[in-house]
N, C-alpha and C positions, 0 to 999 in steps of 0.2 A: 335214610329211609329204605325200607325194604323194596327192591325193584318188582315191578309187575312182569308179566309173562314176556312182553316185547322188549321191555327194558333188559330182562335178565337173558333173553337170546342174543340181544345186540351184545351185551357185556361178554358173555360167553364167547361170541366169535372174536371180539377185540382181545380178550384174554389169550385166545389161542394164537391169534397173530402174534403176540408177544414170543411165541415160540416157534415162529416161522411155520405155522399150520398153512396148508396149501389149499387152494380153490374153496374158500369158506362159502357157505351158503345157508340161508336161513328160510325156512320154509314155514308158512302160515297155514294150520292145517284147521282153523276154526270153522272155516265155512263149509269145509268137507267131511269133518270128524275124522278123528284117528285118535291114538293112543295118548296124545297130549296136544296143547295148543300149538307149540312151535316144535319144529326140529332144526338143530345146527348140524351141520354135517361140514367136517374138515377131513384133510388127508395129511398123512405123514410119511415120511420115507422109510422109517425103520423104528424098532421098537424102542430105542431111547427117547426118540422124539415122541413116539405115542405116549410114554410114561410122562415125560416133561409137559406135554401139552394137557394131559389130565390133571396132574398136579397143579399147574399154573390156573387152570379153571377152578378148581376145588378150592385153593387158598383164596383166589380172588372172589368168588361166590360168597364164600364164609365170612370173609371181611364185610361184605355187603349186608350181611344179617340173613341170607338164606342157606338153608342146610340141605344137603343131598338126601334124598330118600334111600337111594342105593345105586351101586354101581355093578356093571357086569362086564364079563369080559378081561382079558389080561392082555398085556403088550403081546406076548407070545402068540396070542389068537389072532393079532393084527385087527382087532375091532374091539373098541371099548365104548360103552354106553355110560353117561352120567345121567341119572334120573332126578331132575328136581320137580315132578309132578307135571307142571304145566310147560315145561322145557325137557325135552331129550336131547342130549348131545352125542353125536356119533363122531368118534375119533377113529378113523379107519386108515389102514395102509393103503397107498394108492391103487395097488392090484387089487385090493379087495373091494375098494370102492367103485374101480372100473368094472368089476365083475357083478356087483350087486345093484349097481345103479340106481340106488334110494330115489334119486332126484325123479328119476323116469316112473318108478314103482308109485310116486306120489306126485305125479305130473299134473294133477288137477289143483295142486297146492300153489297158492301165490308165493313167489319170491320176494322176500323183504329186501327193500333196497334203502340203505341209510348210512 
């Protein structure tokens, strides 16, 4: 069965954890409006880990029947985004994440706890 937005966001968070992603957060943007229904934000400490997390998510989501619309960024840029339409996955180097503070920019969004 193809996962809905919340299931997909949770799956992406769990897949990122397989590669030791740090500080995972799932934000529900449905009530406040945004570029997608959910943001998944995770941190990595280096470029190989950024690539590993992105690859793990792409493979795992594909196995569940969902296809990525596009991805932007590269490990060298220290910020990669995987776009699944209703879910945007932000894989960020911890220094970039601390600088941009997406959780604060989208502070009105509800954090999903599951």
